[in-house]
C-alpha positions as CSV (number, residue, x, y, z in Angstrom):
1,A,-134.8,196.7,-113.4
2,V,-137.3,199.6,-113.9
3,F,-136.9,201.7,-117.0
4,S,-138.2,205.2,-117.5
5,S,-140.5,206.0,-120.4
6,S,-137.7,207.7,-122.3
7,Q,-135.3,204.7,-121.8
8,K,-138.1,202.3,-122.9
9,M,-138.8,204.4,-126.0
10,S,-135.1,204.5,-127.0
11,Y,-134.8,200.7,-126.5
12,N,-137.8,200.0,-128.7
13,L,-136.7,202.5,-131.3
14,F,-133.3,200.9,-131.6
15,L,-134.8,197.5,-131.7
16,L,-137.0,198.6,-134.6
17,A,-133.9,200.0,-136.4
18,F,-132.2,196.7,-135.9
19,V,-135.1,194.7,-137.3
20,L,-135.4,197.2,-140.2
21,G,-131.7,196.8,-140.9
22,I,-132.0,193.0,-141.3
23,G,-134.9,193.2,-143.7
24,G,-133.7,196.4,-145.5
25,T,-130.2,197.5,-146.1
26,F,-128.6,194.3,-144.8
27,Q,-130.1,192.5,-147.8
28,Y,-128.5,195.1,-150.1
29,G,-125.1,194.8,-148.6
30,L,-125.3,191.1,-148.5
31,Q,-126.0,190.7,-152.3
32,V,-123.4,193.3,-153.2
33,S,-120.5,191.8,-151.2
34,I,-121.3,188.1,-151.4
35,I,-121.2,187.8,-155.2
36,N,-117.4,188.0,-155.4
37,S,-116.5,184.9,-153.4
38,P,-118.4,182.2,-155.5
39,A,-117.4,183.6,-158.9
40,E,-115.4,180.5,-159.9
41,Y,-118.0,178.2,-158.6
42,I,-120.8,179.9,-160.5
43,K,-118.7,179.9,-163.7
44,S,-118.0,176.2,-163.3
45,F,-121.7,175.6,-162.7
46,I,-122.5,177.5,-165.9
47,R,-120.0,175.3,-167.8
48,E,-121.5,172.1,-166.4
49,C,-125.1,173.1,-167.2
50,W,-124.1,174.1,-170.7
51,L,-122.3,170.9,-171.3
52,K,-125.2,168.7,-170.1
53,R,-127.7,170.7,-172.1
54,Y,-126.0,171.1,-175.4
55,G,-123.3,168.4,-175.3
56,S,-120.4,170.8,-175.8
57,S,-118.3,172.9,-173.6
58,P,-119.0,176.7,-173.9
59,S,-116.4,179.1,-174.9
60,E,-114.9,181.5,-172.4
61,E,-116.8,184.4,-174.0
62,I,-120.1,182.7,-173.3
63,I,-119.2,182.0,-169.7
64,T,-118.1,185.6,-169.3
65,L,-121.3,186.8,-170.8
66,M,-123.5,184.6,-168.5
67,W,-121.4,185.7,-165.5
68,S,-121.9,189.3,-166.5
69,F,-125.6,188.7,-166.5
70,V,-125.5,187.2,-163.0
71,V,-123.6,190.2,-161.6
72,S,-125.3,193.1,-163.5
73,I,-128.9,191.9,-163.3
74,Y,-128.9,192.8,-159.6
75,S,-128.5,196.5,-160.6
76,I,-131.5,196.3,-162.9
77,G,-133.6,194.8,-160.1
78,G,-132.3,197.5,-157.7
79,L,-133.4,200.1,-160.2
80,L,-136.9,198.6,-160.4
81,G,-137.1,198.4,-156.7
82,S,-135.9,201.9,-156.1
83,L,-138.3,203.4,-158.7
84,S,-141.3,201.6,-157.2
85,A,-140.4,202.4,-153.6
86,G,-142.0,205.8,-153.6
87,Y,-145.3,204.8,-155.1
88,L,-145.6,201.5,-153.0
89,S,-144.7,203.3,-149.7
90,V,-147.5,205.8,-150.3
91,R,-150.0,203.3,-151.7
92,F,-149.6,200.6,-149.0
93,G,-147.6,202.2,-146.2
94,R,-144.0,201.9,-145.2
95,K,-144.4,199.0,-142.8
96,K,-146.6,196.9,-145.1
97,V,-144.1,197.3,-148.0
98,M,-141.2,196.3,-145.7
99,L,-143.2,193.1,-144.8
100,L,-144.1,192.4,-148.5
101,N,-140.4,193.0,-149.4
102,N,-139.7,189.6,-147.9
103,I,-141.5,187.9,-150.8
104,P,-138.9,188.7,-153.4
105,A,-136.2,188.0,-150.9
106,L,-137.6,184.5,-150.2
107,L,-138.2,183.8,-153.9
108,S,-134.7,184.8,-154.6
109,A,-133.3,182.6,-151.9
110,A,-135.4,179.6,-153.2
111,L,-134.4,180.1,-156.8
112,M,-130.7,180.4,-156.1
113,G,-130.7,177.6,-153.5
114,L,-132.4,175.2,-155.8
115,S,-130.5,176.2,-159.0
116,R,-127.9,173.4,-158.7
117,L,-130.6,170.8,-157.9
118,S,-132.5,171.9,-161.0
119,G,-129.4,172.2,-163.1
120,S,-130.3,175.7,-164.3
121,F,-128.0,178.7,-164.0
122,E,-130.8,180.9,-165.3
123,M,-132.4,180.5,-161.8
124,I,-129.4,182.3,-160.4
125,I,-130.0,185.2,-162.8
126,I,-133.7,185.5,-161.9
127,G,-132.9,185.1,-158.3
128,R,-130.4,188.0,-158.5
129,L,-133.0,190.1,-160.3
130,L,-135.5,189.5,-157.4
131,A,-132.8,190.1,-154.8
132,G,-132.1,193.5,-156.5
133,V,-135.8,194.4,-156.3
134,C,-135.7,193.5,-152.6
135,G,-132.5,195.5,-152.0
136,G,-133.9,198.6,-153.9
137,L,-137.1,198.6,-151.9
138,G,-135.4,197.9,-148.6
139,L,-132.7,200.5,-149.0
140,N,-135.1,203.3,-149.7
141,I,-138.0,202.4,-147.3
142,H,-135.7,201.5,-144.4
143,I,-134.4,205.1,-144.2
144,M,-137.9,206.6,-144.7
145,Y,-139.6,204.4,-142.1
146,A,-136.8,204.6,-139.5
147,G,-136.6,208.4,-139.9
148,E,-140.4,208.8,-139.4
149,C,-140.5,206.7,-136.4
150,A,-137.6,208.4,-134.6
151,P,-138.0,211.6,-132.6
152,Q,-136.1,214.6,-133.9
153,K,-133.2,214.3,-131.4
154,L,-132.6,210.6,-132.3
155,R,-133.3,210.9,-136.1
156,G,-129.7,211.2,-137.1
157,V,-128.6,208.3,-135.0
158,I,-131.3,206.1,-136.3
159,A,-130.6,207.1,-139.9
160,I,-127.0,205.8,-139.7
161,T,-128.2,202.3,-138.8
162,A,-128.8,201.9,-142.6
163,S,-125.1,202.3,-143.2
164,T,-124.3,200.2,-140.2
165,A,-126.4,197.3,-141.5
166,I,-124.6,197.5,-144.9
167,A,-121.2,197.5,-143.2
168,S,-122.0,194.6,-140.9
169,V,-122.6,192.3,-143.9
170,V,-118.8,192.2,-144.5
171,S,-118.5,189.8,-141.6
172,V,-120.7,187.2,-143.3
173,S,-119.7,187.8,-146.9
174,S,-117.1,185.1,-146.7
175,F,-119.7,182.4,-146.1
176,S,-120.6,180.1,-149.0
177,W,-123.2,181.9,-151.1
178,H,-125.5,178.9,-151.6
179,T,-125.5,178.3,-147.8
180,A,-125.7,181.8,-146.5
181,C,-128.3,183.5,-148.8
182,P,-131.3,181.2,-148.1
183,W,-130.8,181.1,-144.4
184,L,-130.2,184.8,-144.0
185,S,-133.3,185.6,-146.0
186,L,-135.3,183.2,-143.9
187,F,-133.9,184.8,-140.8
188,S,-134.9,188.2,-142.1
189,W,-138.5,187.1,-142.7
190,W,-138.7,185.4,-139.3
191,C,-137.2,188.3,-137.5
192,Q,-138.8,191.2,-139.2
193,R,-142.5,190.4,-139.3
194,P,-143.5,189.8,-135.6
195,K,-140.9,192.0,-134.0
196,E,-141.6,195.0,-136.2
197,R,-145.2,195.0,-135.2
198,R,-144.3,194.6,-131.5
199,C,-141.7,197.3,-131.7
200,C,-144.0,199.8,-133.4
201,R,-146.9,199.0,-131.0
202,S,-144.7,199.3,-127.9
203,W,-143.0,202.5,-129.2
204,R,-146.4,204.2,-129.9
205,S,-147.8,203.2,-126.5
206,S,-144.8,204.6,-124.8
207,T,-145.3,207.9,-126.6
208,A,-149.0,208.1,-126.1
């Protein structure tokens, strides 16, 4: 089939929005929604680690406190990521920051995925902090980058892909957290880096 230049531009633009969604707002929606399912498993893991480390079972107050750190530390990471998004996007450019944003995502996945093997619930807390940085950066830069790449008549449609990516994570939030998070982050890195470059190059050549 032969596509016109406008059809090819629209296809490449929506493909770019899809890839941005995986590496941007999808990460935010994933971490926000997926934390509810493994709550009891994480609390049990905290209890096991504490018992092995100190030889006594922790009180419910300590477990609740540690669980509160696991949940709330993501917001602190998101704050740090959001505050640094403006400076980093100007300093290094939107695309480069989106690519570099995979680093905290992969580190977060590695820390949380290896926490049980290492017997350290603190790794989950640090991983959630890095995931928050990734989500804060991705949520802000996704919208900026997609809006700048889109022509004026498609800017509104492309902008709502951020909300679409967040909503789509509901379909995967029922997965096991220690299985889904590392693989989705690796898929994000694999999908975003090469395709984003091809999409931008193809879209710019079609508008030249």
